[in-house]
N, C-alpha and C positions, 0 to 999 in steps of 0.2 A: 504493498497501498503504499509504505512510501522509503524515502533517500533512493540515493543513488542504483541499486538494484531493483524497483520497483517494475512491476507491470506493465505493462501498454494498456491505454483504456483497451483497447478489442476483446478483449482477455474479459472480461463484465459478459458480451456475447461470442461469444465463442456457443455454448447452448443457452436451452431456456431457458431452465434453474438461473443458470447463473444471472441469464438479462436481469432478471426479475429483482435482482439483488440493484440492482441499480442507482433505482427512488434512492435508496434507500444509505446508499457511498453518497452521493448528492447532498444529499436532509442533514450527514451529521458534518460534513465537507462546510455544509455552510455556516449551520447552526453554533461548531467551531468560531468559524469567522466572529458571528456575533457576539459569541462569551468573547474571544477575545480586544473587541473597542468596545463591548458593556459596562455604559457607563449607570444603564439606569437599577443600579445594584447603588449607587452609593443615592438616589433619587424614589423608591419609591417601596412603600412601607411594608405593603402585602400584593402577592400575584394572585388573579378570580380568575380561575377557565371558567367558558358558559363555553355550554350547547348550541348559539341560538346568535342571534342578530343581534337583540334589544335587551338591554339592562340599566338598572336602575342601582346608584350606590346610593347609602344610606347616607343621614349627619347625621350631628346630634347639638339640641338644642335645651337652652332653661334658662332662665335671669341670671346662674354663676355658673359656666361646667367644668371650672377649674378650679374653684377653691369648696371648701367644706367646712362649712363655716359654726360656732353651736350653739346648737338647740336644745331652746328651752324644755321642761319634762315637762310631756304629753304632748310637744307641740307637734306640726308636720314638720316631714324634713322634705328639702328639695329635694322638686323633681327633677331627671335627666327624659326628656324625653329622645327616643331617638326612631325618626322618620326617614320615611324615602322622599331622595328628592326630586322637584316634576321633573328636571329633564332627563334622558336617558343620554344616558352614557354616550360620547360620538368616537366611532368607530372606524379602524383609516384601514386597508390593506397596500401594503408596502411589503413590492418585488419584482422579479425581474424574466424577462421570460433567458434561459438561457437556449441559443442558436447556432451550433457546431454541423459542419460537411464531417461524410464516414470517414471522408481521409486522415481530420481532424484525430479524430476518436481512435482509426488503426494507427498511425504510429506516434502520435504522443502519448508516454507516462505518466502516471498517477497522480506520480506528485507531485507533476508541474501544472495539470488539472485541477490538482486542491487546493494550490495556491487564486489558480481565479475564482473556486470557491469558497473559499473562503472569504478574498477579498469582496464578493457581492456579500454574504452575510456580513458582513460589516458596516457597507453601505448600509445598512436594512436597522442594526445597532444603535445607527448615527439616525436614523431618520428619526426612528421610535424615540432617542433621547429627547429632538428637536422637538418634537408631537409632545411632552410632559413637560419641558418648559415654558412651551405655547401654553398649558395646560395651569403649570402653578404661574403666568403672567399674569393670564387671562381670562383665569375660572375654565369649568366646565360648562357653562350652556345655566346653571344654577342659581347665577346676578353676583358670582364668587370672586372676581378677580383678587391679585394682590393689591392687602392694604399698601399704602404709602406709606412708609416711614419718614421723618420730619415736616411731614404737614404736605408732604407733595411735592413742598419745595428742593428744585436741588442743594443741594452740602457739599461741599468740597470734601473731597479725598484727602481721606486723613487717616494716618494710626484712630483717633481721640474720634472721627465717625462713623468709624468700627468695631469700639465700642459697645458702643451708644446703640450700633445697631446688633448690638450681642444680646445688653442689654433693653432692649424695646421689644425682642422677641421671648421676651421672657415671659410666664415660668415654663414657654416651651425652651430646649436646650437648642440657641444655635451649633451641631456639627457638621452644618454643607451647607458654599458658597461657590453656587458659577453667574460668572461672569464671563463677554467678550473678549477676542480678543488683547484689542485695545489695550479694553480696562484690565485685565490680569495683568498686562505689562504694569501697566500702571500701582495696580497691590504691588506688586513683585519690587519695583522700586524707592519704597518706600521702606526712609528712614531705618525703620525700626524691622524690618522685612530682609533692611542689606546685612543686620549686623553678623556681622564672623560667624557665630555659633548659632544664629537662626537660616543664614543663606546655606554651612559646611552639608545638607540633605542635599540641595538643589543646584550648588556647586557639583557633586559629588556624582549625586545617581540619575541626577536631572526628575526627581523628587519636589513637588511644590510643595514652597513651605503652606504649613498651616496658620493661616491670621484667627486669633482669640482662638485657637483650638479646635476648629471648623476644618475640614478636605477644603481648599480653594479647586473646583474643573473647570476646564476652559470648556465654553459651550462656543466655539467659533459661528456658528449663528444668526447667538444673540446681538441683541443692536449695541451701542459704543455704552456707557456711560448708566450702565443697569445693572447695579445687580442682587440678586435672591436669594435673599439669607431666610433656611429655612433646617425643622427637626426633619429628618430624613424619617423618623422611627413613626411617625402618627399627620403629615401630610399627606403621600401620594399612595394609587391605589391603580396597579394596576391591573385591567381586564383584557384578556386574550381570549379568541375565541379557537379556542381547539388551540392544534402544536403549530409547527412550522410544515407547512407542508409544500407537496412535490408530486405531479404533473410527468409525465409524463410520454411519449408518440414518436412514432417516423412520417415521417414525408416520400412516399417509395419514389413519387417522379425527380425529385430535384435533391434524392441520396440523401436528408437531411438527419440528426435526431436533435430536438426539442426539447427543453425538458421549466417547464416553471418551477417559482422558487417562490411561495408568497407566506406571508404571514396578516394576521387581521386583528391588530390590537387599538387598547384607547385609553383614556385615565380619567380621575372622577377623585377633587380633593377629600378628605375623608375628612380634615382641619380646617379652615379654610385661613384657620388667623397663626398657622402650624409654617406659611409664609409670607414675609410682607417683602419688599420692595424699595432699594433707597436706589435715588435716583442721582443721580453726583453731577457735578460743575467742569 
């Protein structure tokens, strides 16, 4: 399957029984690429798999769902109501049609072919991460966009503004920060982030510095001058309609092999105030 001595792709098609394994090989290679480029593990609190295309998430409501106040003897306990959201989770299909000639299948090694499939998986994973960030910023259709910190007015980027962001997310824990390319560069160039001890890991391994102990995640598709602060343990739910789907067929008249690879996913907010947005000047 891999390495300099890997078999050619045509070995799958030497008999009917081995040809039946080709879609599974494609699915595993694509899934491997998705896992390698997966940012969702740092964004999603839970994953829900459904059998249909319609899904409503839940939300917690109450006068005060974050604190438990003292209750006098005989008094009624404050209630937290769990109810269905009004809007359905918006599911999107992401995928790619892989078309290759008989000649390419016959002569190419599985090791090389797997590289192409893994890259397709990486594209799907990045697209799903982009969808997740879109829900965090704009809401999931239930009138719950990210709350603007600092009253919505742009704030100067400084270590002080990061500390205020940490405090503003309480009682939730600030453990994840999302930002676009230019904003990440600005954060990394803060004097406190360039401290020799703080930057040693980044300079030596390329792993991001963790401002205020939060994972700083680079999302190239995000707009500049926007930072999303979130508690990844309770902010976002990922909904997927089944697993990664792979279908395969042949076009005999053109001597082509075709495989379709797709995944249907959507995202919903669990606690809408577990993620907030800071716009910087």
